[in-house]
DSSP file (Angstrom, degrees, kcal/mol; ACC not computed):
  #  RESIDUE AA STRUCTURE BP1 BP2  ACC     N-H-->O    O-->H-N    N-H-->O    O-->H-N    TCO  KAPPA ALPHA  PHI   PSI    X-CA   Y-CA   Z-CA
    1    1 A M    >         0   0    0      0, 0.0     3,-1.4     0, 0.0    80,-0.1   0.000 360.0 360.0 360.0  -5.3   -8.2   -0.4   28.1
    2    2 A A  T 3   +     0   0    0      1,-0.3    78,-0.2    78,-0.1    77,-0.2  -0.310 360.0  18.0 -57.4 140.9   -7.0   -3.6   29.8
    3    3 A G  T >  S+     0   0    0     76,-3.5     3,-1.0    75,-0.1    -1,-0.3   0.628  80.9 136.4  76.5  15.8   -9.7   -6.2   30.1
    4    4 A W  T <   +     0   0    0     -3,-1.4    -2,-0.1     1,-0.2    75,-0.1   0.652  62.2  63.2 -72.1 -17.0  -12.0   -4.6   27.4
    5    5 A L  T >  S+     0   0    0      1,-0.2     3,-2.0    70,-0.1    -1,-0.2   0.664  79.1 177.0 -82.7 -20.9  -12.9   -7.8   25.7
    6    6 A G  G X   -     0   0    0     -3,-1.0     3,-1.5     1,-0.3    -1,-0.2  -0.228  66.4  -5.4  54.3-129.9  -14.6   -9.1   28.7
    7    7 A S  G 3  S+     0   0    0      1,-0.3     4,-0.4     2,-0.1    -1,-0.3   0.649 128.4  69.5 -70.5 -13.9  -16.2  -12.6   28.3
    8    8 A A  G <> S+     0   0    0     -3,-2.0     4,-2.5     1,-0.2     3,-0.4   0.624  74.0  92.4 -76.4 -12.2  -15.3  -12.5   24.6
    9    9 A Y  H <> S+     0   0    0     -3,-1.5     4,-2.8     1,-0.2     5,-0.2   0.926  83.4  47.4 -51.2 -56.5  -11.6  -12.9   25.4
   10   10 A P  H  > S+     0   0    0      0, 0.0     4,-2.6     0, 0.0    -1,-0.2   0.873 113.6  50.2 -54.0 -34.1  -11.5  -16.7   25.2
   11   11 A W  H  > S+     0   0    0     -4,-0.4     4,-2.5    -3,-0.4    -2,-0.2   0.922 112.0  45.7 -67.8 -45.7  -13.4  -16.6   21.9
   12   12 A V  H  X S+     0   0    0     -4,-2.5     4,-2.4     2,-0.2    -1,-0.2   0.890 113.5  51.0 -62.3 -41.6  -11.0  -14.0   20.4
   13   13 A K  H  X S+     0   0    0     -4,-2.8     4,-2.4    -5,-0.2    -2,-0.2   0.927 110.7  48.2 -62.0 -48.0   -8.0  -16.0   21.8
   14   14 A A  H  X S+     0   0    0     -4,-2.6     4,-2.7    -5,-0.2    -2,-0.2   0.919 112.8  48.3 -62.9 -42.9   -9.4  -19.3   20.1
   15   15 A A  H  X S+     0   0    0     -4,-2.5     4,-2.4     1,-0.2     5,-0.2   0.913 109.0  53.1 -62.7 -40.3   -9.9  -17.5   16.8
   16   16 A H  H  X S+     0   0    0     -4,-2.4     4,-1.6     1,-0.2    -1,-0.2   0.908 110.4  48.0 -63.0 -43.1   -6.5  -16.0   17.0
   17   17 A L  H  X S+     0   0    0     -4,-2.4     4,-2.1     2,-0.2    -2,-0.2   0.910 109.2  52.8 -63.2 -44.1   -5.0  -19.5   17.5
   18   18 A V  H  X S+     0   0    0     -4,-2.7     4,-2.0     1,-0.2    -2,-0.2   0.920 112.1  44.8 -61.0 -43.7   -7.0  -21.0   14.6
   19   19 A F  H  X S+     0   0    0     -4,-2.4     4,-2.6     2,-0.2    -1,-0.2   0.784 108.6  57.3 -72.2 -26.4   -5.8  -18.3   12.2
   20   20 A V  H  X S+     0   0    0     -4,-1.6     4,-2.9    -5,-0.2    -1,-0.2   0.926 106.4  50.2 -63.7 -43.7   -2.3  -18.8   13.5
   21   21 A I  H  X S+     0   0    0     -4,-2.1     4,-2.6     2,-0.2    -2,-0.2   0.935 112.2  47.6 -59.5 -49.1   -2.6  -22.5   12.5
   22   22 A F  H  X S+     0   0    0     -4,-2.0     4,-2.0     1,-0.2    -2,-0.2   0.933 113.3  47.7 -59.4 -45.8   -3.8  -21.4    9.0
   23   23 A W  H  X S+     0   0    0     -4,-2.6     4,-1.9     1,-0.2    -2,-0.2   0.889 112.4  48.1 -60.2 -42.9   -1.0  -18.9    8.7
   24   24 A M  H  X S+     0   0    0     -4,-2.9     4,-2.2     2,-0.2     5,-0.2   0.883 108.1  55.8 -67.1 -37.2    1.6  -21.4    9.8
   25   25 A A  H  X S+     0   0    0     -4,-2.6     4,-1.7     1,-0.2    -2,-0.2   0.925 111.3  44.6 -59.0 -44.1    0.2  -24.1    7.4
   26   26 A G  H  X S+     0   0    0     -4,-2.0     4,-3.1     1,-0.2    -1,-0.2   0.879 111.5  51.5 -62.4 -40.0    0.7  -21.6    4.6
   27   27 A L  H  < S+     0   0    0     -4,-1.9    -2,-0.2     1,-0.2    -1,-0.2   0.739 111.9  48.1 -76.1 -22.4    4.2  -20.6    5.8
   28   28 A F  H  X S+     0   0    0     -4,-2.2     4,-0.6    -5,-0.1    -1,-0.2   0.831 116.8  43.7 -77.0 -33.3    5.2  -24.3    5.9
   29   29 A M  H  X S+     0   0    0     -4,-1.7     4,-2.4    -5,-0.2     3,-0.4   0.927 105.3  57.2 -77.3 -49.3    3.8  -24.9    2.5
   30   30 A L  H  X S+     0   0    0     -4,-3.1     4,-2.3     1,-0.2     5,-0.1   0.902 105.8  48.7 -58.4 -47.4    5.0  -21.9    0.4
   31   31 A P  H  > S+     0   0    0      0, 0.0     4,-1.6     0, 0.0    -1,-0.2   0.842 112.0  49.9 -61.1 -28.2    8.7  -22.3    1.0
   32   32 A R  H  X S+     0   0    0     -4,-0.6     4,-2.4    -3,-0.4    -2,-0.2   0.889 109.2  52.7 -69.0 -42.2    8.4  -26.0    0.1
   33   33 A Y  H  X S+     0   0    0     -4,-2.4     4,-3.1     1,-0.2     5,-0.2   0.867 105.7  54.8 -57.9 -39.6    6.5  -25.0   -3.0
   34   34 A L  H  X S+     0   0    0     -4,-2.3     4,-2.5     2,-0.2     5,-0.2   0.901 107.7  49.7 -63.7 -41.7    9.4  -22.6   -3.9
   35   35 A V  H  X S+     0   0    0     -4,-1.6     4,-2.7     2,-0.2    -2,-0.2   0.955 115.1  42.4 -61.8 -50.5   11.9  -25.4   -3.6
   36   36 A Y  H  X S+     0   0    0     -4,-2.4     4,-2.1     2,-0.2    -2,-0.2   0.911 114.0  52.2 -62.8 -43.2    9.8  -27.7   -5.9
   37   37 A H  H  X S+     0   0    0     -4,-3.1     4,-0.9     2,-0.2    -1,-0.2   0.938 113.1  44.1 -58.5 -49.2    9.0  -24.8   -8.3
   38   38 A Q  H >< S+     0   0    0     -4,-2.5     3,-0.8     1,-0.2    -2,-0.2   0.938 114.4  48.8 -63.3 -47.3   12.7  -23.9   -8.6
   39   39 A E  H 3< S+     0   0    0     -4,-2.7    -1,-0.2     1,-0.2    -2,-0.2   0.783 107.5  55.3 -68.2 -27.2   13.8  -27.5   -9.0
   40   40 A D  H 3< S-     0   0    0     -4,-2.1    -1,-0.2     1,-0.2    -2,-0.2   0.660 121.6-101.5 -78.3 -16.0   11.1  -28.3  -11.7
   41   41 A G    <<  -     0   0    0     -4,-0.9    -1,-0.2    -3,-0.8    -2,-0.1  -0.137  20.8 -99.8 107.4 154.3   12.4  -25.4  -13.8
   42   42 A L  S    S+     0   0    0     77,-0.1     2,-0.3    -4,-0.1    -1,-0.1   0.352  97.5  47.7 -94.2   2.1   11.2  -21.8  -14.3
   43   43 A T  S    S+     0   0    0     -3,-0.1     4,-0.3    76,-0.0     3,-0.2  -0.952  80.6  48.1-140.2 164.3    9.4  -22.3  -17.7
   44   44 A G  S  > S-     0   0    0     -2,-0.3     4,-1.9     1,-0.2     5,-0.1  -0.368  97.4 -52.8  98.6-178.0    7.0  -24.8  -19.1
   45   45 A P  H  > S+     0   0    0      0, 0.0     4,-1.8     0, 0.0    -1,-0.2   0.871 131.2  53.7 -65.3 -38.6    3.7  -26.3  -18.1
   46   46 A Q  H  > S+     0   0    0      1,-0.2     4,-1.8     2,-0.2     5,-0.2   0.894 109.1  49.6 -65.9 -38.6    5.0  -27.6  -14.7
   47   47 A A  H  > S+     0   0    0     -4,-0.3     4,-2.6     1,-0.2    -1,-0.2   0.903 108.0  54.0 -67.4 -36.1    6.3  -24.1  -13.8
   48   48 A E  H  X S+     0   0    0     -4,-1.9     4,-2.1     1,-0.2    -2,-0.2   0.872 106.4  51.9 -63.4 -34.5    2.9  -22.7  -14.7
   49   49 A R  H  X S+     0   0    0     -4,-1.8     4,-2.6     2,-0.2    -1,-0.2   0.882 111.0  48.1 -68.4 -38.6    1.2  -25.1  -12.4
   50   50 A W  H  X S+     0   0    0     -4,-1.8     4,-3.0     2,-0.2     5,-0.3   0.921 108.8  53.5 -68.6 -40.4    3.6  -24.0   -9.5
   51   51 A I  H  X S+     0   0    0     -4,-2.6     4,-2.5     1,-0.2    -2,-0.2   0.933 112.0  45.2 -54.4 -47.3    2.9  -20.4  -10.3
   52   52 A E  H  X S+     0   0    0     -4,-2.1     4,-2.5     2,-0.2    -1,-0.2   0.907 113.3  49.1 -64.1 -43.3   -0.8  -21.0  -10.0
   53   53 A R  H  X S+     0   0    0     -4,-2.6     4,-2.7     2,-0.2    -2,-0.2   0.958 113.6  46.2 -61.2 -48.4   -0.5  -23.1   -6.8
   54   54 A E  H  X S+     0   0    0     -4,-3.0     4,-2.5     1,-0.2    -2,-0.2   0.898 111.5  52.5 -60.8 -44.0    1.7  -20.4   -5.1
   55   55 A K  H  X S+     0   0    0     -4,-2.5     4,-2.4    -5,-0.3    -1,-0.2   0.916 111.9  45.6 -59.6 -45.6   -0.7  -17.6   -6.2
   56   56 A K  H  X>S+     0   0    0     -4,-2.5     4,-2.8     2,-0.2     5,-0.6   0.943 112.2  50.0 -66.7 -47.3   -3.7  -19.5   -4.7
   57   57 A L  I  X>S+     0   0    0     -4,-2.7     5,-2.6     1,-0.2     4,-1.5   0.912 113.9  47.5 -56.9 -44.0   -1.9  -20.3   -1.4
   58   58 A R  I  <>S+     0   0    0     -4,-2.5     5,-2.8    -5,-0.2    -1,-0.2   0.939 120.7  34.7 -62.6 -47.3   -0.9  -16.6   -1.2
   59   59 A S  I  <5S+     0   0    0     -4,-2.4    -2,-0.2    -5,-0.2    -1,-0.2   0.759 125.5  35.5 -84.9 -24.9   -4.2  -15.2   -1.9
   60   60 A I  I  <5S+     0   0    0     -4,-2.8    -3,-0.2    -5,-0.2    -2,-0.1   0.821 134.6   9.2 -99.6 -34.0   -6.6  -17.7   -0.2
   61   61 A I  I  X<S+     0   0    0     -4,-1.5     4,-2.3    -5,-0.6     5,-0.3   0.817 122.9  44.4-108.8 -62.2   -4.6  -18.7    2.8
   62   62 A L  I  ><S+     0   0    0     -5,-2.6     4,-2.7     2,-0.2     5,-0.3   0.942 114.8  41.7 -60.8 -57.3   -1.4  -16.7    3.6
   63   63 A G  H  ><S+     0   0    0     -5,-2.8     4,-2.1    -6,-0.2     5,-0.2   0.959 119.6  42.0 -58.8 -55.6   -2.5  -13.1    3.2
   64   64 A P  H  > S+     0   0    0      0, 0.0     4,-2.3     0, 0.0    -1,-0.2   0.887 115.2  49.7 -59.0 -40.0   -5.9  -13.4    4.8
   65   65 A A  H  X S+     0   0    0     -4,-2.3     4,-2.6     1,-0.2    -2,-0.2   0.924 110.5  50.0 -69.2 -42.3   -4.7  -15.5    7.7
   66   66 A M  H  X S+     0   0    0     -4,-2.7     4,-2.4    -5,-0.3    -1,-0.2   0.907 111.0  50.3 -61.4 -39.2   -1.8  -13.2    8.5
   67   67 A L  H  X S+     0   0    0     -4,-2.1     4,-2.5    -5,-0.3    -2,-0.2   0.937 112.3  44.9 -60.1 -49.3   -4.2  -10.2    8.5
   68   68 A V  H  X S+     0   0    0     -4,-2.3     4,-3.0     2,-0.2     5,-0.4   0.917 110.8  55.5 -66.0 -43.1   -6.7  -11.8   10.8
   69   69 A V  H  X S+     0   0    0     -4,-2.6     4,-3.3     1,-0.2     5,-0.2   0.959 110.7  45.8 -50.3 -55.4   -3.8  -13.0   13.2
   70   70 A W  H  X S+     0   0    0     -4,-2.4     4,-2.5     2,-0.2     5,-0.2   0.923 114.0  47.0 -60.5 -47.6   -2.5   -9.5   13.4
   71   71 A V  H  X S+     0   0    0     -4,-2.5     4,-1.9     2,-0.2    -2,-0.2   0.982 118.6  40.1 -57.5 -56.5   -6.0   -8.0   14.1
   72   72 A L  H  X S+     0   0    0     -4,-3.0     4,-2.5     1,-0.2    -2,-0.2   0.898 114.4  53.1 -65.1 -37.8   -6.9  -10.5   16.7
   73   73 A G  H  X S+     0   0    0     -4,-3.3     4,-2.2    -5,-0.4    -1,-0.2   0.909 108.7  49.6 -62.6 -38.8   -3.5  -10.5   18.2
   74   74 A L  H  X S+     0   0    0     -4,-2.5     4,-2.4     2,-0.2    -1,-0.2   0.848 109.2  52.7 -64.2 -37.9   -3.6   -6.8   18.6
   75   75 A M  H  X S+     0   0    0     -4,-1.9     4,-1.8    -5,-0.2    -2,-0.2   0.899 111.6  46.6 -63.0 -42.3   -7.0   -7.0   20.2
   76   76 A L  H  X S+     0   0    0     -4,-2.5     4,-1.5     2,-0.2    -2,-0.2   0.858 110.4  52.4 -67.7 -34.7   -5.6   -9.5   22.7
   77   77 A A  H  X>S+     0   0    0     -4,-2.2     5,-2.7     2,-0.2     4,-0.5   0.894 110.3  48.1 -63.1 -46.2   -2.6   -7.4   23.4
   78   78 A A  H ><5S+     0   0    0     -4,-2.4     3,-0.6     1,-0.2   -74,-0.2   0.866 107.1  58.0 -65.9 -32.9   -4.8   -4.5   24.1
   79   79 A H  H 3<5S+     0   0    0     -4,-1.8   -76,-3.5     1,-0.2    -1,-0.2   0.909 107.6  45.4 -62.3 -40.5   -6.9   -6.7   26.4
   80   80 A V  H 3<5S-     0   0    0     -4,-1.5    -1,-0.2   -78,-0.2    -2,-0.2   0.476 124.8-102.2 -86.8  -0.2   -3.9   -7.6   28.6
   81   81 A G  T X<>S+     0   0    0     -3,-0.6     5,-2.0    -4,-0.5     3,-1.0   0.693  72.1 143.1  99.4  21.7   -2.8   -4.0   28.7
   82   82 A L  G > <S+     0   0    0     -5,-2.7     3,-0.6     1,-0.3    -4,-0.2   0.894  83.3  40.7 -63.8 -35.1    0.1   -3.8   26.3
   83   83 A F  G 3 5S+     0   0    0     -6,-0.3    -1,-0.3     1,-0.2    -5,-0.1   0.479 110.9  60.1 -91.2  -1.4   -1.1   -0.3   25.2
   84   84 A S  G < 5S-     0   0    0     -3,-1.0    -1,-0.2    -6,-0.1    -2,-0.2   0.329 114.0-107.9-108.4   6.8   -1.9    0.8   28.8
   85   85 A G  T < 5 +     0   0    0     -3,-0.6    -3,-0.2    -4,-0.4    -2,-0.1   0.672  53.2 171.5  84.2  13.2    1.5    0.3   30.3
   86   86 A V      < -     0   0    0     -5,-2.0     3,-0.4     1,-0.1    -1,-0.2  -0.397  31.1-126.0 -62.8 136.0    0.6   -2.8   32.4
   87   87 A P  S    S+     0   0    0      0, 0.0    -1,-0.1     0, 0.0    -5,-0.0  -0.353  82.6  47.5 -78.3 161.5    4.0   -4.2   33.8
   88   88 A G  S    S+     0   0    0     63,-0.1     3,-0.3    -2,-0.1    63,-0.1   0.682  70.2 115.8  85.7  18.6    5.1   -7.7   33.3
   89   89 A L     >  +     0   0    0     -3,-0.4     4,-2.1     1,-0.2     3,-0.4  -0.009  26.1 120.5-110.9  30.3    4.6   -8.1   29.6
   90   90 A G  H  > S+     0   0    0     61,-0.8     4,-2.2     1,-0.2    -1,-0.2   0.835  75.4  57.2 -59.1 -32.5    8.2   -8.6   28.5
   91   91 A W  H  > S+     0   0    0     -3,-0.3     4,-2.2     2,-0.2    -1,-0.2   0.854 106.3  50.4 -67.4 -33.3    7.2  -12.0   27.1
   92   92 A L  H  > S+     0   0    0     -3,-0.4     4,-2.9     2,-0.2    -2,-0.2   0.911 108.0  52.0 -70.5 -41.1    4.6  -10.2   24.9
   93   93 A H  H  X S+     0   0    0     -4,-2.1     4,-2.2     1,-0.2    -2,-0.2   0.954 112.5  46.1 -52.3 -54.4    7.1   -7.7   23.7
   94   94 A A  H  X S+     0   0    0     -4,-2.2     4,-2.3     1,-0.2    -2,-0.2   0.870 111.9  50.9 -58.3 -42.4    9.4  -10.6   22.7
   95   95 A K  H  X S+     0   0    0     -4,-2.2     4,-2.6     1,-0.2    -1,-0.2   0.939 108.9  51.1 -63.6 -44.7    6.5  -12.4   21.0
   96   96 A I  H  X S+     0   0    0     -4,-2.9     4,-2.6     1,-0.2    -2,-0.2   0.892 108.0  53.3 -62.7 -40.5    5.5   -9.4   19.0
   97   97 A I  H  X S+     0   0    0     -4,-2.2     4,-2.5     2,-0.2    -1,-0.2   0.960 110.4  46.7 -54.1 -50.4    9.1   -9.0   17.8
   98   98 A L  H  X S+     0   0    0     -4,-2.3     4,-2.7     1,-0.2    -2,-0.2   0.898 111.4  51.2 -62.6 -39.2    9.2  -12.6   16.6
   99   99 A V  H  X S+     0   0    0     -4,-2.6     4,-2.3     2,-0.2    -1,-0.2   0.882 109.1  51.5 -66.9 -34.3    5.8  -12.1   14.9
  100  100 A V  H  X S+     0   0    0     -4,-2.6     4,-2.1     2,-0.2    -2,-0.2   0.917 111.0  47.7 -64.7 -40.6    7.1   -9.1   13.1
  101  101 A A  H  X S+     0   0    0     -4,-2.5     4,-2.2     2,-0.2    -2,-0.2   0.884 112.1  49.4 -65.4 -39.5   10.1  -11.1   12.0
  102  102 A L  H  X S+     0   0    0     -4,-2.7     4,-2.7     2,-0.2    -2,-0.2   0.863 108.9  52.6 -68.2 -34.3    7.8  -13.9   10.8
  103  103 A S  H  X S+     0   0    0     -4,-2.3     4,-2.6     2,-0.2    -2,-0.2   0.900 108.4  50.6 -64.2 -40.7    5.7  -11.3    9.0
  104  104 A A  H  X S+     0   0    0     -4,-2.1     4,-2.4     2,-0.2    -2,-0.2   0.920 109.5  51.2 -63.3 -41.8    8.9  -10.1    7.3
  105  105 A Y  H  X S+     0   0    0     -4,-2.2     4,-2.7     2,-0.2     5,-0.2   0.941 108.0  53.0 -54.3 -52.4    9.7  -13.8    6.3
  106  106 A H  H  X S+     0   0    0     -4,-2.7     4,-2.4     1,-0.2     5,-0.2   0.914 109.1  48.5 -51.7 -48.8    6.2  -14.0    4.9
  107  107 A G  H  X S+     0   0    0     -4,-2.6     4,-2.5     1,-0.2    -1,-0.2   0.910 110.8  50.4 -55.4 -46.8    6.9  -11.0    2.8
  108  108 A W  H  X S+     0   0    0     -4,-2.4     4,-3.0     2,-0.2    -2,-0.2   0.928 111.9  48.1 -54.8 -49.9   10.2  -12.4    1.6
  109  109 A A  H  X S+     0   0    0     -4,-2.7     4,-2.1     2,-0.2    -2,-0.2   0.885 111.9  48.3 -64.7 -39.8    8.6  -15.7    0.7
  110  110 A V  H  X S+     0   0    0     -4,-2.4     4,-2.1    -5,-0.2    -1,-0.2   0.941 113.5  49.1 -64.6 -46.4    5.8  -14.0   -1.2
  111  111 A G  H  X S+     0   0    0     -4,-2.5     4,-2.2    -5,-0.2    -2,-0.2   0.926 111.0  48.2 -56.1 -48.2    8.3  -11.8   -3.0
  112  112 A Y  H  X S+     0   0    0     -4,-3.0     4,-2.4     1,-0.2    -1,-0.2   0.850 107.6  55.8 -68.2 -32.2   10.5  -14.8   -3.9
  113  113 A S  H  X S+     0   0    0     -4,-2.1     4,-1.9     2,-0.2    -1,-0.2   0.908 109.8  47.4 -61.1 -42.7    7.4  -16.7   -5.2
  114  114 A K  H  X S+     0   0    0     -4,-2.1     4,-1.0     2,-0.2    -2,-0.2   0.856 109.4  52.9 -72.4 -31.9    6.7  -13.7   -7.5
  115  115 A R  H ><>S+     0   0    0     -4,-2.2     5,-2.8    -5,-0.2     3,-0.5   0.926 108.6  50.3 -66.8 -42.1   10.4  -13.6   -8.6
  116  116 A L  H ><5S+     0   0    0     -4,-2.4     3,-1.5     1,-0.2    -2,-0.2   0.865 105.6  56.3 -62.8 -36.2   10.2  -17.3   -9.6
  117  117 A A  H 3<5S+     0   0    0     -4,-1.9    -1,-0.2     1,-0.3    -2,-0.2   0.811 107.1  49.9 -65.9 -25.1    7.0  -16.6  -11.6
  118  118 A R  T <<5S-     0   0    0     -4,-1.0    -1,-0.3    -3,-0.5    -2,-0.2   0.391 125.8-105.4 -91.5   2.9    9.1  -14.0  -13.5
  119  119 A G  T < 5S+     0   0    0     -3,-1.5     2,-0.8     1,-0.2    -3,-0.2   0.638  77.5 135.3  87.0  15.2   11.8  -16.6  -14.1
  120  120 A E      < +     0   0    0     -5,-2.8     2,-0.7    -6,-0.1    -1,-0.2  -0.826  25.5 175.5-102.9 101.6   14.3  -15.2  -11.5
  121  121 A A        +     0   0    0     -2,-0.8   -79,-0.0     1,-0.1    -9,-0.0  -0.907   8.9 162.1-104.6 116.5   15.9  -17.8   -9.3
  122  122 A R        +     0   0    0     -2,-0.7     2,-0.3   -10,-0.1    -1,-0.1   0.628  53.6  60.5-109.5 -12.3   18.4  -16.2   -7.1
  123  123 A L  S    S-     0   0    0      1,-0.1     2,-0.1     2,-0.0     0, 0.0  -0.773  79.2-113.0-112.1 156.6   18.9  -18.8   -4.3
  124  124 A S     >  -     0   0    0     -2,-0.3     4,-2.2     1,-0.1     5,-0.1  -0.403  29.8-112.5 -75.6 161.4   20.1  -22.4   -4.3
  125  125 A G  H  > S+     0   0    0      1,-0.2     4,-2.4     2,-0.2     5,-0.1   0.861 119.9  55.2 -60.0 -36.5   17.8  -25.3   -3.4
  126  126 A R  H  > S+     0   0    0      2,-0.2     4,-2.3     1,-0.2    -1,-0.2   0.936 107.2  48.3 -61.9 -47.3   19.9  -25.9   -0.3
  127  127 A T  H  > S+     0   0    0      1,-0.2     4,-2.6     2,-0.2    -2,-0.2   0.898 111.5  50.7 -61.8 -43.2   19.4  -22.2    0.8
  128  128 A L  H  X S+     0   0    0     -4,-2.2     4,-1.7     1,-0.2    -1,-0.2   0.900 108.0  52.1 -62.5 -39.3   15.7  -22.5    0.2
  129  129 A R  H  < S+     0   0    0     -4,-2.4     4,-0.3     2,-0.2    -2,-0.2   0.900 110.8  48.3 -61.5 -41.6   15.5  -25.7    2.3
  130  130 A L  H >< S+     0   0    0     -4,-2.3     3,-1.7     1,-0.2     4,-0.2   0.915 110.8  50.2 -63.6 -42.0   17.3  -23.9    5.2
  131  131 A L  H >< S+     0   0    0     -4,-2.6     3,-1.8     1,-0.3    -1,-0.2   0.823  96.6  71.3 -67.6 -28.0   15.0  -20.9    5.0
  132  132 A N  T 3< S+     0   0    0     -4,-1.7     4,-0.4     1,-0.3    -1,-0.3   0.648  90.9  61.3 -59.4 -16.7   12.1  -23.3    5.0
  133  133 A E  T <> S+     0   0    0     -3,-1.7     4,-2.0    -4,-0.3    -1,-0.3   0.591  80.3  85.9 -89.6  -8.0   12.9  -24.0    8.8
  134  134 A I  H <> S+     0   0    0     -3,-1.8     4,-2.9    -4,-0.2     5,-0.3   0.952  86.6  49.5 -56.5 -56.0   12.3  -20.4    9.8
  135  135 A P  H  > S+     0   0    0      0, 0.0     4,-2.7     0, 0.0     5,-0.2   0.902 111.6  48.8 -56.0 -39.9    8.6  -20.7   10.4
  136  136 A G  H  > S+     0   0    0     -4,-0.4     4,-1.8     2,-0.2    -2,-0.2   0.941 115.0  44.0 -64.1 -47.9    8.9  -23.9   12.5
  137  137 A V  H  X S+     0   0    0     -4,-2.0     4,-2.1     1,-0.2    -1,-0.2   0.938 114.9  49.8 -61.1 -48.0   11.6  -22.4   14.8
  138  138 A S  H  X S+     0   0    0     -4,-2.9     4,-2.5     1,-0.2    -2,-0.2   0.897 109.3  49.4 -60.7 -44.0    9.9  -19.1   15.1
  139  139 A V  H  X S+     0   0    0     -4,-2.7     4,-3.0    -5,-0.3    -1,-0.2   0.872 107.2  57.0 -70.5 -32.7    6.5  -20.6   16.1
  140  140 A A  H  X S+     0   0    0     -4,-1.8     4,-2.2    -5,-0.2    -1,-0.2   0.964 110.6  42.9 -56.3 -50.2    8.2  -22.8   18.7
  141  141 A F  H  X S+     0   0    0     -4,-2.1     4,-2.5     2,-0.2    -2,-0.2   0.925 114.0  51.0 -59.5 -45.2    9.6  -19.7   20.3
  142  142 A I  H  X S+     0   0    0     -4,-2.5     4,-2.6     1,-0.2     5,-0.2   0.912 109.9  50.6 -62.9 -46.9    6.3  -17.8   20.0
  143  143 A A  H  X S+     0   0    0     -4,-3.0     4,-2.4     1,-0.2     5,-0.4   0.933 111.2  47.9 -57.9 -48.4    4.4  -20.7   21.6
  144  144 A I  H  X>S+     0   0    0     -4,-2.2     4,-2.8    -5,-0.2     5,-0.9   0.916 112.3  48.7 -60.7 -44.5    6.8  -20.9   24.5
  145  145 A L  H  X5S+     0   0    0     -4,-2.5     4,-1.2     1,-0.2    -1,-0.2   0.931 115.3  45.2 -58.8 -47.4    6.6  -17.1   25.0
  146  146 A A  H  <5S+     0   0    0     -4,-2.6    -2,-0.2     1,-0.2    -1,-0.2   0.846 124.3  31.7 -70.2 -35.1    2.7  -17.2   24.9
  147  147 A I  H  <5S+     0   0    0     -4,-2.4    -2,-0.2    -5,-0.2    -3,-0.2   0.901 128.9  32.2 -93.0 -43.9    2.2  -20.1   27.1
  148  148 A V  H  <5S-     0   0    0     -4,-2.8    -3,-0.2    -5,-0.4    -2,-0.1   0.858  78.9-161.0 -79.6 -35.2    5.2  -20.0   29.6
  149  149 A Q     << -     0   0    0     -4,-1.2    -4,-0.1    -5,-0.9    -3,-0.1   0.974  12.1-174.2  49.3  65.0    5.4  -16.2   29.7
  150  150 A P              0   0    0      0, 0.0    -1,-0.1     0, 0.0    -5,-0.1   0.589 360.0 360.0 -75.5  -9.1    8.9  -16.5   31.1
  151  151 A F              0   0    0     -6,-0.2   -61,-0.8   -63,-0.1   -63,-0.1   0.356 360.0 360.0-154.9 360.0    9.4  -12.8   31.7
C-alpha cells in the first residue's frame, strides 16, 4: 500500500499540517481558558461566558481538527508504508506515540473543561499553568521527528 496517494501526497501532507496548526491553536487556547475560568470563579456570569467559550472551542476547532489530523495522518502513514512493514520508520512510530499522548491530553483538557462547567475545580492554577506547556513541548518533539526523521 506504500505510495498509494501518488501525486496527491503533497496535498494531503499540506492539509495535515494545516489541521495540525488548527488543533495546536486550540490546544494552546483551551488550557489557558481553563486557568482563567478557574481563577474567575466557577459561578456567575463570568463563569457562564467561560463555559460558552470553552464549548465553542471544543466543538468548532478542537474536536474537528483532531479528527482530520488523525485521518490525514493515517493516510500519510499508509502512504509511506507504516502498515506494509516498510523498514526505517522508527521516527514515525515515535511520532505516533506522541500524537496518541497529545490526544489523551486533549481528552483530559476537554474533560476538565466539562468539570469546571459543573463547578468542580480539582487542580491549582499553578498546576494548570504547568499542564499548559504539554502541547508546546509535544509539538516540538513531533516536528523534529517528522522533519529530521532521526531513526
